[in-house]
mmCIF file of the N, C-alpha and C atoms, coordinates in Angstrom:
data_MODEL
# 
_entry.id   MODEL 
# 
loop_
_atom_site.group_PDB 
_atom_site.id 
_atom_site.type_symbol 
_atom_site.label_atom_id 
_atom_site.label_alt_id 
_atom_site.label_comp_id 
_atom_site.label_asym_id 
_atom_site.label_entity_id 
_atom_site.label_seq_id 
_atom_site.pdbx_PDB_ins_code 
_atom_site.Cartn_x 
_atom_site.Cartn_y 
_atom_site.Cartn_z 
_atom_site.occupancy 
_atom_site.B_iso_or_equiv 
_atom_site.pdbx_formal_charge 
_atom_site.auth_seq_id 
_atom_site.auth_comp_id 
_atom_site.auth_asym_id 
_atom_site.auth_atom_id 
_atom_site.pdbx_PDB_model_num 
ATOM 1   N N  . MET A 1 1  ? 10.324 -14.269 -42.817 1.00 0.00 ? 1  MET A N  1 
ATOM 2   C CA . MET A 1 1  ? 11.411 -14.664 -43.702 1.00 0.00 ? 1  MET A CA 1 
ATOM 3   C C  . MET A 1 1  ? 11.637 -16.166 -43.605 1.00 0.00 ? 1  MET A C  1 
ATOM 4   N N  . ARG A 1 2  ? 11.693 -16.806 -44.479 1.00 0.00 ? 2  ARG A N  1 
ATOM 5   C CA . ARG A 1 2  ? 11.926 -18.351 -44.550 1.00 0.00 ? 2  ARG A CA 1 
ATOM 6   C C  . ARG A 1 2  ? 13.408 -18.597 -44.874 1.00 0.00 ? 2  ARG A C  1 
ATOM 7   N N  . VAL A 1 3  ? 14.010 -19.559 -44.039 1.00 0.00 ? 3  VAL A N  1 
ATOM 8   C CA . VAL A 1 3  ? 15.424 -19.970 -44.374 1.00 0.00 ? 3  VAL A CA 1 
ATOM 9   C C  . VAL A 1 3  ? 15.327 -21.420 -44.221 1.00 0.00 ? 3  VAL A C  1 
ATOM 10  N N  . LYS A 1 4  ? 16.227 -22.158 -44.901 1.00 0.00 ? 4  LYS A N  1 
ATOM 11  C CA . LYS A 1 4  ? 16.534 -23.524 -45.050 1.00 0.00 ? 4  LYS A CA 1 
ATOM 12  C C  . LYS A 1 4  ? 17.396 -23.955 -44.021 1.00 0.00 ? 4  LYS A C  1 
ATOM 13  N N  . VAL A 1 5  ? 17.214 -25.210 -43.243 1.00 0.00 ? 5  VAL A N  1 
ATOM 14  C CA . VAL A 1 5  ? 18.086 -25.773 -42.212 1.00 0.00 ? 5  VAL A CA 1 
ATOM 15  C C  . VAL A 1 5  ? 18.850 -27.035 -43.312 1.00 0.00 ? 5  VAL A C  1 
ATOM 16  N N  . THR A 1 6  ? 20.196 -26.858 -43.169 1.00 0.00 ? 6  THR A N  1 
ATOM 17  C CA . THR A 1 6  ? 21.140 -27.563 -43.965 1.00 0.00 ? 6  THR A CA 1 
ATOM 18  C C  . THR A 1 6  ? 21.095 -28.946 -43.244 1.00 0.00 ? 6  THR A C  1 
ATOM 19  N N  . ARG A 1 7  ? 21.866 -29.767 -43.974 1.00 0.00 ? 7  ARG A N  1 
ATOM 20  C CA . ARG A 1 7  ? 21.834 -31.382 -43.272 1.00 0.00 ? 7  ARG A CA 1 
ATOM 21  C C  . ARG A 1 7  ? 22.866 -31.300 -41.896 1.00 0.00 ? 7  ARG A C  1 
ATOM 22  N N  . ASN A 1 8  ? 23.595 -30.103 -41.861 1.00 0.00 ? 8  ASN A N  1 
ATOM 23  C CA . ASN A 1 8  ? 24.386 -30.092 -40.643 1.00 0.00 ? 8  ASN A CA 1 
ATOM 24  C C  . ASN A 1 8  ? 23.551 -29.386 -39.667 1.00 0.00 ? 8  ASN A C  1 
ATOM 25  N N  . PHE A 1 9  ? 22.397 -29.100 -39.827 1.00 0.00 ? 9  PHE A N  1 
ATOM 26  C CA . PHE A 1 9  ? 21.322 -28.275 -38.958 1.00 0.00 ? 9  PHE A CA 1 
ATOM 27  C C  . PHE A 1 9  ? 21.847 -26.894 -38.776 1.00 0.00 ? 9  PHE A C  1 
ATOM 28  N N  . GLN A 1 10 ? 22.347 -26.296 -39.828 1.00 0.00 ? 10 GLN A N  1 
ATOM 29  C CA . GLN A 1 10 ? 22.784 -24.930 -39.882 1.00 0.00 ? 10 GLN A CA 1 
ATOM 30  C C  . GLN A 1 10 ? 21.738 -24.067 -40.621 1.00 0.00 ? 10 GLN A C  1 
ATOM 31  N N  . LEU A 1 11 ? 21.559 -22.803 -40.326 1.00 0.00 ? 11 LEU A N  1 
ATOM 32  C CA . LEU A 1 11 ? 20.712 -21.913 -41.070 1.00 0.00 ? 11 LEU A CA 1 
ATOM 33  C C  . LEU A 1 11 ? 21.316 -20.629 -41.262 1.00 0.00 ? 11 LEU A C  1 
ATOM 34  N N  . THR A 1 12 ? 21.270 -19.853 -42.376 1.00 0.00 ? 12 THR A N  1 
ATOM 35  C CA . THR A 1 12 ? 21.822 -18.493 -42.662 1.00 0.00 ? 12 THR A CA 1 
ATOM 36  C C  . THR A 1 12 ? 20.885 -17.578 -42.141 1.00 0.00 ? 12 THR A C  1 
ATOM 37  N N  . ILE A 1 13 ? 21.374 -16.655 -41.419 1.00 0.00 ? 13 ILE A N  1 
ATOM 38  C CA . ILE A 1 13 ? 20.492 -15.536 -40.815 1.00 0.00 ? 13 ILE A CA 1 
ATOM 39  C C  . ILE A 1 13 ? 20.449 -14.332 -42.041 1.00 0.00 ? 13 ILE A C  1 
ATOM 40  N N  . PRO A 1 14 ? 19.466 -14.297 -42.626 1.00 0.00 ? 14 PRO A N  1 
ATOM 41  C CA . PRO A 1 14 ? 19.109 -13.346 -43.461 1.00 0.00 ? 14 PRO A CA 1 
ATOM 42  C C  . PRO A 1 14 ? 19.963 -11.825 -43.405 1.00 0.00 ? 14 PRO A C  1 
ATOM 43  N N  . THR A 1 15 ? 20.395 -11.151 -44.389 1.00 0.00 ? 15 THR A N  1 
ATOM 44  C CA . THR A 1 15 ? 21.029 -10.024 -44.416 1.00 0.00 ? 15 THR A CA 1 
ATOM 45  C C  . THR A 1 15 ? 20.297 -8.913  -43.737 1.00 0.00 ? 15 THR A C  1 
ATOM 46  N N  . GLY A 1 16 ? 19.088 -8.747  -43.913 1.00 0.00 ? 16 GLY A N  1 
ATOM 47  C CA . GLY A 1 16 ? 18.300 -7.609  -43.081 1.00 0.00 ? 16 GLY A CA 1 
ATOM 48  C C  . GLY A 1 16 ? 18.472 -7.840  -41.648 1.00 0.00 ? 16 GLY A C  1 
ATOM 49  N N  . ILE A 1 17 ? 18.303 -8.960  -41.195 1.00 0.00 ? 17 ILE A N  1 
ATOM 50  C CA . ILE A 1 17 ? 18.314 -9.378  -39.699 1.00 0.00 ? 17 ILE A CA 1 
ATOM 51  C C  . ILE A 1 17 ? 19.636 -9.236  -39.062 1.00 0.00 ? 17 ILE A C  1 
ATOM 52  N N  . ARG A 1 18 ? 20.669 -9.580  -39.872 1.00 0.00 ? 18 ARG A N  1 
ATOM 53  C CA . ARG A 1 18 ? 22.238 -9.407  -39.501 1.00 0.00 ? 18 ARG A CA 1 
ATOM 54  C C  . ARG A 1 18 ? 22.410 -8.185  -39.362 1.00 0.00 ? 18 ARG A C  1 
ATOM 55  N N  . GLU A 1 19 ? 21.899 -7.226  -40.341 1.00 0.00 ? 19 GLU A N  1 
ATOM 56  C CA . GLU A 1 19 ? 22.182 -5.859  -40.319 1.00 0.00 ? 19 GLU A CA 1 
ATOM 57  C C  . GLU A 1 19 ? 21.498 -5.072  -38.930 1.00 0.00 ? 19 GLU A C  1 
ATOM 58  N N  . LYS A 1 20 ? 20.325 -5.583  -38.736 1.00 0.00 ? 20 LYS A N  1 
ATOM 59  C CA . LYS A 1 20 ? 19.596 -4.987  -37.565 1.00 0.00 ? 20 LYS A CA 1 
ATOM 60  C C  . LYS A 1 20 ? 20.284 -5.424  -36.332 1.00 0.00 ? 20 LYS A C  1 
ATOM 61  N N  . LEU A 1 21 ? 20.879 -6.528  -36.201 1.00 0.00 ? 21 LEU A N  1 
ATOM 62  C CA . LEU A 1 21 ? 21.589 -6.899  -35.028 1.00 0.00 ? 21 LEU A CA 1 
ATOM 63  C C  . LEU A 1 21 ? 23.051 -6.590  -34.987 1.00 0.00 ? 21 LEU A C  1 
ATOM 64  N N  . ASN A 1 22 ? 23.420 -5.997  -36.225 1.00 0.00 ? 22 ASN A N  1 
ATOM 65  C CA . ASN A 1 22 ? 24.883 -5.605  -36.326 1.00 0.00 ? 22 ASN A CA 1 
ATOM 66  C C  . ASN A 1 22 ? 25.666 -6.698  -36.145 1.00 0.00 ? 22 ASN A C  1 
ATOM 67  N N  . LEU A 1 23 ? 25.341 -7.742  -36.713 1.00 0.00 ? 23 LEU A N  1 
ATOM 68  C CA . LEU A 1 23 ? 26.176 -9.061  -36.519 1.00 0.00 ? 23 LEU A CA 1 
ATOM 69  C C  . LEU A 1 23 ? 27.346 -9.129  -37.765 1.00 0.00 ? 23 LEU A C  1 
ATOM 70  N N  . LYS A 1 24 ? 28.537 -9.546  -37.243 1.00 0.00 ? 24 LYS A N  1 
ATOM 71  C CA . LYS A 1 24 ? 29.709 -9.612  -38.059 1.00 0.00 ? 24 LYS A CA 1 
ATOM 72  C C  . LYS A 1 24 ? 30.113 -11.136 -38.110 1.00 0.00 ? 24 LYS A C  1 
ATOM 73  N N  . GLU A 1 25 ? 30.794 -11.613 -39.138 1.00 0.00 ? 25 GLU A N  1 
ATOM 74  C CA . GLU A 1 25 ? 31.320 -12.840 -39.373 1.00 0.00 ? 25 GLU A CA 1 
ATOM 75  C C  . GLU A 1 25 ? 32.337 -13.049 -38.232 1.00 0.00 ? 25 GLU A C  1 
ATOM 76  N N  . GLY A 1 26 ? 31.956 -14.272 -37.413 1.00 0.00 ? 26 GLY A N  1 
ATOM 77  C CA . GLY A 1 26 ? 32.978 -14.777 -36.377 1.00 0.00 ? 26 GLY A CA 1 
ATOM 78  C C  . GLY A 1 26 ? 32.417 -14.407 -35.145 1.00 0.00 ? 26 GLY A C  1 
ATOM 79  N N  . GLU A 1 27 ? 31.297 -13.548 -35.010 1.00 0.00 ? 27 GLU A N  1 
ATOM 80  C CA . GLU A 1 27 ? 30.699 -13.253 -33.690 1.00 0.00 ? 27 GLU A CA 1 
ATOM 81  C C  . GLU A 1 27 ? 29.825 -14.387 -33.392 1.00 0.00 ? 27 GLU A C  1 
ATOM 82  N N  . PHE A 1 28 ? 29.461 -14.354 -31.780 1.00 0.00 ? 28 PHE A N  1 
ATOM 83  C CA . PHE A 1 28 ? 28.646 -15.444 -31.480 1.00 0.00 ? 28 PHE A CA 1 
ATOM 84  C C  . PHE A 1 28 ? 27.315 -14.737 -31.239 1.00 0.00 ? 28 PHE A C  1 
ATOM 85  N N  . VAL A 1 29 ? 26.270 -15.655 -31.313 1.00 0.00 ? 29 VAL A N  1 
ATOM 86  C CA . VAL A 1 29 ? 24.799 -15.399 -30.823 1.00 0.00 ? 29 VAL A CA 1 
ATOM 87  C C  . VAL A 1 29 ? 24.394 -16.389 -29.762 1.00 0.00 ? 29 VAL A C  1 
ATOM 88  N N  . ASP A 1 30 ? 23.625 -15.889 -28.836 1.00 0.00 ? 30 ASP A N  1 
ATOM 89  C CA . ASP A 1 30 ? 22.867 -16.769 -27.819 1.00 0.00 ? 30 ASP A CA 1 
ATOM 90  C C  . ASP A 1 30 ? 21.449 -17.375 -28.640 1.00 0.00 ? 30 ASP A C  1 
ATOM 91  N N  . VAL A 1 31 ? 21.426 -18.634 -28.458 1.00 0.00 ? 31 VAL A N  1 
ATOM 92  C CA . VAL A 1 31 ? 19.967 -18.946 -28.956 1.00 0.00 ? 31 VAL A CA 1 
ATOM 93  C C  . VAL A 1 31 ? 19.287 -19.660 -27.972 1.00 0.00 ? 31 VAL A C  1 
ATOM 94  N N  . SER A 1 32 ? 17.893 -19.395 -27.841 1.00 0.00 ? 32 SER A N  1 
ATOM 95  C CA . SER A 1 32 ? 17.123 -19.958 -26.776 1.00 0.00 ? 32 SER A CA 1 
ATOM 96  C C  . SER A 1 32 ? 15.970 -20.131 -27.456 1.00 0.00 ? 32 SER A C  1 
ATOM 97  N N  . TYR A 1 33 ? 15.135 -20.951 -26.657 1.00 0.00 ? 33 TYR A N  1 
ATOM 98  C CA . TYR A 1 33 ? 13.636 -21.517 -27.211 1.00 0.00 ? 33 TYR A CA 1 
ATOM 99  C C  . TYR A 1 33 ? 12.793 -21.106 -26.060 1.00 0.00 ? 33 TYR A C  1 
ATOM 100 N N  . ASP A 1 34 ? 11.509 -20.289 -26.515 1.00 0.00 ? 34 ASP A N  1 
ATOM 101 C CA . ASP A 1 34 ? 10.604 -19.837 -25.686 1.00 0.00 ? 34 ASP A CA 1 
ATOM 102 C C  . ASP A 1 34 ? 9.677  -20.880 -25.616 1.00 0.00 ? 34 ASP A C  1 
ATOM 103 N N  . GLU A 1 35 ? 9.292  -21.587 -24.464 1.00 0.00 ? 35 GLU A N  1 
ATOM 104 C CA . GLU A 1 35 ? 8.290  -22.759 -24.466 1.00 0.00 ? 35 GLU A CA 1 
ATOM 105 C C  . GLU A 1 35 ? 7.024  -22.071 -24.860 1.00 0.00 ? 35 GLU A C  1 
ATOM 106 N N  . ASN A 1 36 ? 6.548  -20.973 -24.075 1.00 0.00 ? 36 ASN A N  1 
ATOM 107 C CA . ASN A 1 36 ? 5.323  -20.355 -24.135 1.00 0.00 ? 36 ASN A CA 1 
ATOM 108 C C  . ASN A 1 36 ? 4.886  -19.840 -25.444 1.00 0.00 ? 36 ASN A C  1 
ATOM 109 N N  . ALA A 1 37 ? 5.847  -19.124 -26.279 1.00 0.00 ? 37 ALA A N  1 
ATOM 110 C CA . ALA A 1 37 ? 5.643  -18.667 -27.428 1.00 0.00 ? 37 ALA A CA 1 
ATOM 111 C C  . ALA A 1 37 ? 5.927  -19.717 -28.592 1.00 0.00 ? 37 ALA A C  1 
ATOM 112 N N  . LYS A 1 38 ? 6.669  -20.639 -28.314 1.00 0.00 ? 38 LYS A N  1 
ATOM 113 C CA . LYS A 1 38 ? 7.019  -21.561 -29.342 1.00 0.00 ? 38 LYS A CA 1 
ATOM 114 C C  . LYS A 1 38 ? 8.000  -20.929 -30.526 1.00 0.00 ? 38 LYS A C  1 
ATOM 115 N N  . VAL A 1 39 ? 8.845  -20.186 -30.083 1.00 0.00 ? 39 VAL A N  1 
ATOM 116 C CA . VAL A 1 39 ? 9.708  -19.391 -30.920 1.00 0.00 ? 39 VAL A CA 1 
ATOM 117 C C  . VAL A 1 39 ? 11.285 -19.707 -30.506 1.00 0.00 ? 39 VAL A C  1 
ATOM 118 N N  . ILE A 1 40 ? 12.000 -19.605 -31.381 1.00 0.00 ? 40 ILE A N  1 
ATOM 119 C CA . ILE A 1 40 ? 13.441 -19.472 -31.377 1.00 0.00 ? 40 ILE A CA 1 
ATOM 120 C C  . ILE A 1 40 ? 13.912 -17.958 -31.061 1.00 0.00 ? 40 ILE A C  1 
ATOM 121 N N  . ILE A 1 41 ? 14.775 -17.825 -30.227 1.00 0.00 ? 41 ILE A N  1 
ATOM 122 C CA . ILE A 1 41 ? 15.060 -16.266 -29.968 1.00 0.00 ? 41 ILE A CA 1 
ATOM 123 C C  . ILE A 1 41 ? 16.536 -16.355 -30.142 1.00 0.00 ? 41 ILE A C  1 
ATOM 124 N N  . ILE A 1 42 ? 17.103 -15.431 -31.150 1.00 0.00 ? 42 ILE A N  1 
ATOM 125 C CA . ILE A 1 42 ? 18.552 -15.291 -31.428 1.00 0.00 ? 42 ILE A CA 1 
ATOM 126 C C  . ILE A 1 42 ? 18.870 -13.831 -30.921 1.00 0.00 ? 42 ILE A C  1 
ATOM 127 N N  . ARG A 1 43 ? 19.916 -13.701 -30.029 1.00 0.00 ? 43 ARG A N  1 
ATOM 128 C CA . ARG A 1 43 ? 20.321 -12.440 -29.635 1.00 0.00 ? 43 ARG A CA 1 
ATOM 129 C C  . ARG A 1 43 ? 22.074 -12.431 -29.650 1.00 0.00 ? 43 ARG A C  1 
ATOM 130 N N  . PRO A 1 44 ? 22.416 -11.191 -30.187 1.00 0.00 ? 44 PRO A N  1 
ATOM 131 C CA . PRO A 1 44 ? 23.746 -10.984 -30.125 1.00 0.00 ? 44 PRO A CA 1 
ATOM 132 C C  . PRO A 1 44 ? 24.631 -11.264 -28.861 1.00 0.00 ? 44 PRO A C  1 
ATOM 133 N N  . TYR A 1 45 ? 25.710 -12.000 -28.828 1.00 0.00 ? 45 TYR A N  1 
ATOM 134 C CA . TYR A 1 45 ? 26.403 -12.200 -27.635 1.00 0.00 ? 45 TYR A CA 1 
ATOM 135 C C  . TYR A 1 45 ? 27.814 -11.368 -27.687 1.00 0.00 ? 45 TYR A C  1 
ATOM 136 N N  . ARG A 1 46 ? 27.697 -10.325 -26.909 1.00 0.00 ? 46 ARG A N  1 
ATOM 137 C CA . ARG A 1 46 ? 28.959 -9.514  -27.008 1.00 0.00 ? 46 ARG A CA 1 
ATOM 138 C C  . ARG A 1 46 ? 29.485 -9.376  -25.599 1.00 0.00 ? 46 ARG A C  1 
ATOM 139 N N  . GLN A 1 47 ? 30.587 -10.061 -25.304 1.00 0.00 ? 47 GLN A N  1 
ATOM 140 C CA . GLN A 1 47 ? 31.236 -10.129 -24.148 1.00 0.00 ? 47 GLN A CA 1 
ATOM 141 C C  . GLN A 1 47 ? 32.107 -8.747  -24.066 1.00 0.00 ? 47 GLN A C  1 
ATOM 142 N N  . LYS A 1 48 ? 31.979 -8.055  -22.778 1.00 0.00 ? 48 LYS A N  1 
ATOM 143 C CA . LYS A 1 48 ? 32.805 -7.044  -22.566 1.00 0.00 ? 48 LYS A CA 1 
ATOM 144 C C  . LYS A 1 48 ? 34.095 -7.512  -22.017 1.00 0.00 ? 48 LYS A C  1 
ATOM 145 N N  . TRP A 1 49 ? 35.438 -6.977  -22.716 1.00 0.00 ? 49 TRP A N  1 
ATOM 146 C CA . TRP A 1 49 ? 36.507 -7.121  -22.443 1.00 0.00 ? 49 TRP A CA 1 
ATOM 147 C C  . TRP A 1 49 ? 37.207 -6.074  -22.005 1.00 0.00 ? 49 TRP A C  1 
ATOM 148 N N  . THR A 1 50 ? 37.998 -6.313  -20.794 1.00 0.00 ? 50 THR A N  1 
ATOM 149 C CA . THR A 1 50 ? 38.666 -5.189  -20.164 1.00 0.00 ? 50 THR A CA 1 
ATOM 150 C C  . THR A 1 50 ? 40.157 -5.396  -20.522 1.00 0.00 ? 50 THR A C  1 
ATOM 151 N N  . THR A 1 51 ? 40.738 -4.240  -20.995 1.00 0.00 ? 51 THR A N  1 
ATOM 152 C CA . THR A 1 51 ? 42.203 -4.446  -21.565 1.00 0.00 ? 51 THR A CA 1 
ATOM 153 C C  . THR A 1 51 ? 43.008 -3.635  -20.629 1.00 0.00 ? 51 THR A C  1 
ATOM 154 N N  . VAL A 1 52 ? 44.301 -3.826  -20.590 1.00 0.00 ? 52 VAL A N  1 
ATOM 155 C CA . VAL A 1 52 ? 45.187 -3.176  -19.770 1.00 0.00 ? 52 VAL A CA 1 
ATOM 156 C C  . VAL A 1 52 ? 46.284 -3.074  -20.667 1.00 0.00 ? 52 VAL A C  1 
ATOM 157 N N  . LYS A 1 53 ? 46.751 -1.907  -20.800 1.00 0.00 ? 53 LYS A N  1 
ATOM 158 C CA . LYS A 1 53 ? 48.081 -1.492  -21.688 1.00 0.00 ? 53 LYS A CA 1 
ATOM 159 C C  . LYS A 1 53 ? 49.520 -1.619  -20.497 1.00 0.00 ? 53 LYS A C  1 
ATOM 160 N N  . LEU A 1 54 ? 50.277 -2.449  -20.835 1.00 0.00 ? 54 LEU A N  1 
ATOM 161 C CA . LEU A 1 54 ? 51.341 -2.841  -20.058 1.00 0.00 ? 54 LEU A CA 1 
ATOM 162 C C  . LEU A 1 54 ? 52.653 -1.964  -20.500 1.00 0.00 ? 54 LEU A C  1 
ATOM 163 N N  . ASN A 1 55 ? 52.583 -1.470  -21.691 1.00 0.00 ? 55 ASN A N  1 
ATOM 164 C CA . ASN A 1 55 ? 53.761 -0.741  -22.239 1.00 0.00 ? 55 ASN A CA 1 
ATOM 165 C C  . ASN A 1 55 ? 55.162 -1.547  -22.408 1.00 0.00 ? 55 ASN A C  1 
ATOM 166 N N  . ARG A 1 56 ? 54.642 -2.980  -22.492 1.00 0.00 ? 56 ARG A N  1 
ATOM 167 C CA . ARG A 1 56 ? 55.690 -3.979  -22.570 1.00 0.00 ? 56 ARG A CA 1 
ATOM 168 C C  . ARG A 1 56 ? 55.172 -5.383  -22.986 1.00 0.00 ? 56 ARG A C  1 
ATOM 169 N N  . ARG A 1 57 ? 55.991 -6.123  -23.781 1.00 0.00 ? 57 ARG A N  1 
ATOM 170 C CA . ARG A 1 57 ? 55.525 -7.546  -24.010 1.00 0.00 ? 57 ARG A CA 1 
ATOM 171 C C  . ARG A 1 57 ? 55.607 -8.310  -22.764 1.00 0.00 ? 57 ARG A C  1 
ATOM 172 N N  . ILE A 1 58 ? 54.599 -9.347  -22.752 1.00 0.00 ? 58 ILE A N  1 
ATOM 173 C CA . ILE A 1 58 ? 54.676 -10.146 -21.601 1.00 0.00 ? 58 ILE A CA 1 
ATOM 174 C C  . ILE A 1 58 ? 55.155 -11.657 -22.078 1.00 0.00 ? 58 ILE A C  1 
ATOM 175 N N  . THR A 1 59 ? 55.635 -12.348 -21.370 1.00 0.00 ? 59 THR A N  1 
ATOM 176 C CA . THR A 1 59 ? 55.932 -13.615 -21.873 1.00 0.00 ? 59 THR A CA 1 
ATOM 177 C C  . THR A 1 59 ? 54.821 -14.815 -21.386 1.00 0.00 ? 59 THR A C  1 
ATOM 178 N N  . GLU A 1 60 ? 55.079 -15.811 -22.300 1.00 0.00 ? 60 GLU A N  1 
ATOM 179 C CA . GLU A 1 60 ? 54.062 -16.950 -21.789 1.00 0.00 ? 60 GLU A CA 1 
ATOM 180 C C  . GLU A 1 60 ? 54.199 -17.387 -20.427 1.00 0.00 ? 60 GLU A C  1 
ATOM 181 N N  . GLU A 1 61 ? 55.357 -17.371 -19.865 1.00 0.00 ? 61 GLU A N  1 
ATOM 182 C CA . GLU A 1 61 ? 55.733 -17.816 -18.607 1.00 0.00 ? 61 GLU A CA 1 
ATOM 183 C C  . GLU A 1 61 ? 54.919 -16.734 -17.504 1.00 0.00 ? 61 GLU A C  1 
ATOM 184 N N  . GLU A 1 62 ? 55.115 -15.612 -17.718 1.00 0.00 ? 62 GLU A N  1 
ATOM 185 C CA . GLU A 1 62 ? 54.227 -14.630 -17.056 1.00 0.00 ? 62 GLU A CA 1 
ATOM 186 C C  . GLU A 1 62 ? 52.908 -14.791 -17.038 1.00 0.00 ? 62 GLU A C  1 
ATOM 187 N N  . ILE A 1 63 ? 52.310 -15.037 -18.270 1.00 0.00 ? 63 ILE A N  1 
ATOM 188 C CA . ILE A 1 63 ? 50.774 -15.549 -18.246 1.00 0.00 ? 63 ILE A CA 1 
ATOM 189 C C  . ILE A 1 63 ? 50.537 -16.652 -17.457 1.00 0.00 ? 63 ILE A C  1 
ATOM 190 N N  . ASN A 1 64 ? 51.278 -17.783 -17.749 1.00 0.00 ? 64 ASN A N  1 
ATOM 191 C CA . ASN A 1 64 ? 50.990 -18.828 -16.928 1.00 0.00 ? 64 ASN A CA 1 
ATOM 192 C C  . ASN A 1 64 ? 51.138 -18.712 -15.491 1.00 0.00 ? 64 ASN A C  1 
ATOM 193 N N  . ARG A 1 65 ? 52.000 -18.043 -15.093 1.00 0.00 ? 65 ARG A N  1 
ATOM 194 C CA . ARG A 1 65 ? 52.467 -17.849 -13.653 1.00 0.00 ? 65 ARG A CA 1 
ATOM 195 C C  . ARG A 1 65 ? 51.152 -16.929 -13.095 1.00 0.00 ? 65 ARG A C  1 
ATOM 196 N N  . THR A 1 66 ? 50.655 -16.086 -13.793 1.00 0.00 ? 66 THR A N  1 
ATOM 197 C CA . THR A 1 66 ? 49.431 -15.336 -13.259 1.00 0.00 ? 66 THR A CA 1 
ATOM 198 C C  . THR A 1 66 ? 48.244 -16.085 -13.269 1.00 0.00 ? 66 THR A C  1 
ATOM 199 N N  . VAL A 1 67 ? 48.126 -16.923 -14.281 1.00 0.00 ? 67 VAL A N  1 
ATOM 200 C CA . VAL A 1 67 ? 46.867 -17.707 -14.193 1.00 0.00 ? 67 VAL A CA 1 
ATOM 201 C C  . VAL A 1 67 ? 46.932 -18.826 -12.974 1.00 0.00 ? 67 VAL A C  1 
ATOM 202 N N  . GLU A 1 68 ? 48.216 -19.287 -12.711 1.00 0.00 ? 68 GLU A N  1 
ATOM 203 C CA . GLU A 1 68 ? 48.175 -20.109 -11.559 1.00 0.00 ? 68 GLU A CA 1 
ATOM 204 C C  . GLU A 1 68 ? 48.039 -19.516 -10.294 1.00 0.00 ? 68 GLU A C  1 
ATOM 205 N N  . GLU A 1 69 ? 48.468 -18.345 -10.087 1.00 0.00 ? 69 GLU A N  1 
ATOM 206 C CA . GLU A 1 69 ? 48.380 -17.542 -8.896  1.00 0.00 ? 69 GLU A CA 1 
ATOM 207 C C  . GLU A 1 69 ? 46.816 -17.425 -8.841  1.00 0.00 ? 69 GLU A C  1 
ATOM 208 N N  . ALA A 1 70 ? 46.246 -16.974 -9.724  1.00 0.00 ? 70 ALA A N  1 
ATOM 209 C CA . ALA A 1 70 ? 44.590 -16.644 -9.917  1.00 0.00 ? 70 ALA A CA 1 
ATOM 210 C C  . ALA A 1 70 ? 43.937 -17.943 -9.455  1.00 0.00 ? 70 ALA A C  1 
ATOM 211 N N  . LEU A 1 71 ? 44.252 -18.975 -9.854  1.00 0.00 ? 71 LEU A N  1 
ATOM 212 C CA . LEU A 1 71 ? 43.825 -20.435 -9.453  1.00 0.00 ? 71 LEU A CA 1 
ATOM 213 C C  . LEU A 1 71 ? 43.828 -20.736 -8.128  1.00 0.00 ? 71 LEU A C  1 
ATOM 214 N N  . ASP A 1 72 ? 45.027 -20.305 -7.549  1.00 0.00 ? 72 ASP A N  1 
ATOM 215 C CA . ASP A 1 72 ? 45.403 -20.744 -6.036  1.00 0.00 ? 72 ASP A CA 1 
ATOM 216 C C  . ASP A 1 72 ? 44.423 -19.780 -5.286  1.00 0.00 ? 72 ASP A C  1 
ATOM 217 N N  . GLU A 1 73 ? 44.376 -18.549 -5.569  1.00 0.00 ? 73 GLU A N  1 
ATOM 218 C CA . GLU A 1 73 ? 43.524 -17.731 -4.910  1.00 0.00 ? 73 GLU A CA 1 
ATOM 219 C C  . GLU A 1 73 ? 42.029 -18.299 -4.730  1.00 0.00 ? 73 GLU A C  1 
ATOM 220 N N  . LEU A 1 74 ? 41.501 -18.545 -6.135  1.00 0.00 ? 74 LEU A N  1 
ATOM 221 C CA . LEU A 1 74 ? 40.176 -18.985 -6.075  1.00 0.00 ? 74 LEU A CA 1 
ATOM 222 C C  . LEU A 1 74 ? 40.045 -20.156 -5.257  1.00 0.00 ? 74 LEU A C  1 
ATOM 223 N N  . THR A 1 75 ? 41.038 -21.409 -5.163  1.00 0.00 ? 75 THR A N  1 
ATOM 224 C CA . THR A 1 75 ? 40.764 -22.313 -4.424  1.00 0.00 ? 75 THR A CA 1 
ATOM 225 C C  . THR A 1 75 ? 40.873 -21.983 -2.903  1.00 0.00 ? 75 THR A C  1 
ATOM 226 N N  . LYS A 1 76 ? 41.617 -20.977 -2.469  1.00 0.00 ? 76 LYS A N  1 
ATOM 227 C CA . LYS A 1 76 ? 41.923 -20.452 -1.196  1.00 0.00 ? 76 LYS A CA 1 
ATOM 228 C C  . LYS A 1 76 ? 40.225 -19.881 -0.727  1.00 0.00 ? 76 LYS A C  1 
ATOM 229 N N  . ASP A 1 77 ? 39.769 -19.151 -1.558  1.00 0.00 ? 77 ASP A N  1 
ATOM 230 C CA . ASP A 1 77 ? 38.581 -18.518 -1.214  1.00 0.00 ? 77 ASP A CA 1 
ATOM 231 C C  . ASP A 1 77 ? 37.364 -19.536 -1.225  1.00 0.00 ? 77 ASP A C  1 
ATOM 232 N N  . SER A 1 78 ? 37.428 -20.491 -1.842  1.00 0.00 ? 78 SER A N  1 
ATOM 233 C CA . SER A 1 78 ? 36.477 -21.667 -1.750  1.00 0.00 ? 78 SER A CA 1 
ATOM 234 C C  . SER A 1 78 ? 36.490 -22.490 -0.608  1.00 0.00 ? 78 SER A C  1 
ATOM 235 N N  . SER A 1 79 ? 37.736 -22.594 0.096   1.00 0.00 ? 79 SER A N  1 
ATOM 236 C CA . SER A 1 79 ? 37.872 -23.462 1.056   1.00 0.00 ? 79 SER A CA 1 
ATOM 237 C C  . SER A 1 79 ? 37.194 -22.827 2.400   1.00 0.00 ? 79 SER A C  1 
# 
């Protein structure tokens, strides 16, 4: 299948390929180049998210404090 590269170096992934990869608008893909085969490889990028239900709203301050604590722990571990 042939697609055109735009002046911003963008291209459209054809519908049939998007459907086979189950790609949705706004999702990310990994793009790499295989030197040996001289081909571009496009793979869906799907990050696994862990969610926790807190049964309450959390404040921005709580989030910032938790991030700071995590960064402090990381710097302790690397020392």
